N, C-alpha and C positions, 0 to 999 in steps of 0.2 A: 348415233347408235340407238338412242330412245326412239327417235322419228322411224327409223327402219324396224325395230321392233314392234311398233304400234301398228304400221302398215302391213306387217306379216301376220299379225293377230287379226286385224281387220279382214284380210284376204281370205285366212282361214276359216274365219267364222261365215263369211259371204259364200265360200265354196261349200262348207258343210251344209249351210240352209239350202242351196240350190241343189245339190245332190240328193238330200235326204226328201226334198220336195218331188225330185224327178223318181227317186227310188220308190217312194212310199205312194206316190201320184196324190199327195195332199198338199195343201197350202197350210204351213205352219205359220201361226200368229206369231207376232213379235214377243208378246208375253211368253208364250209356250217355248218359243226358240231360247229365250234367255233362261228358262227353267231347265229344259233338256241339256242345254250347253253347259250349264253350271252342274248339273247332276253328274255327268260323265265325266267332266274336268276334275271335280272333286273327289270322285272316286279314284281318278288315275293319281293326283295328288297325295291322297292318304294311303294309297297303296305304295308311293314311292317314299313318303316322309313319315308315314304312321299317323297315329292320333295325338296331337298337340294342340297348344294354344294357337299357334300361328295357322294351322290348317282350319281350325275351327272359325277363324275371321277371315280366312281367304274369300269366302263368297261376297262378304261385306266390303271388302277392299277392292276386289275385281269389279263388282256392280257400280260401285261409286266411280271407280276410275274409268269403266266403260263409258258410263253417262258424262263425265267431264270431257271425254275424247270426243263423244257426239257433239257436245255442245261447243267446245273451243275449237276443235279441228274440223269436225264436218258439219259445222254450223246447224245442228239440229237442236232439238229442245232436250232439256234435262228432265227425265221422266223417273218419278220416284217409284212408280208402279213396276218400272223394269227393274229397279233395283230389289223391289219386294220379290219379284219374280225370281231374281238371281238367287237371293239369300234363301227362299223356299226350296230351290232346287239342291242348293249346297246342305241346307239341313236336312233334308230327305236322304241326301247322299251319305251325310254322316250318321244318321241312324242306320241306314243300310249296312255302311261299313261296320258300324258297332255290333250288329246281329250276326254279320258274316265272321268277325274275329273273336266271338265269343266261345 
């Protein structure tokens, strides 16, 4: 089950990146993709689950998880800057959500 879930997440991310590049006719850097993906994902998560401690740590958890998947399964390298871009995207989404719900 876990392997299938990881595969689905990876396929969704690749599809999102490919279509966004074609739609907007631009190349999205890896760091920008981490930022954008986490921003939108965090907004959805907070809309569903609200503002709580788990949703605040979600960007860090997902960022580290993604890098572990890259290193262990996809044989890539673990990149702390990818995690930073993911966390910043999530943090900006948290701020945005906070202003929307005030």
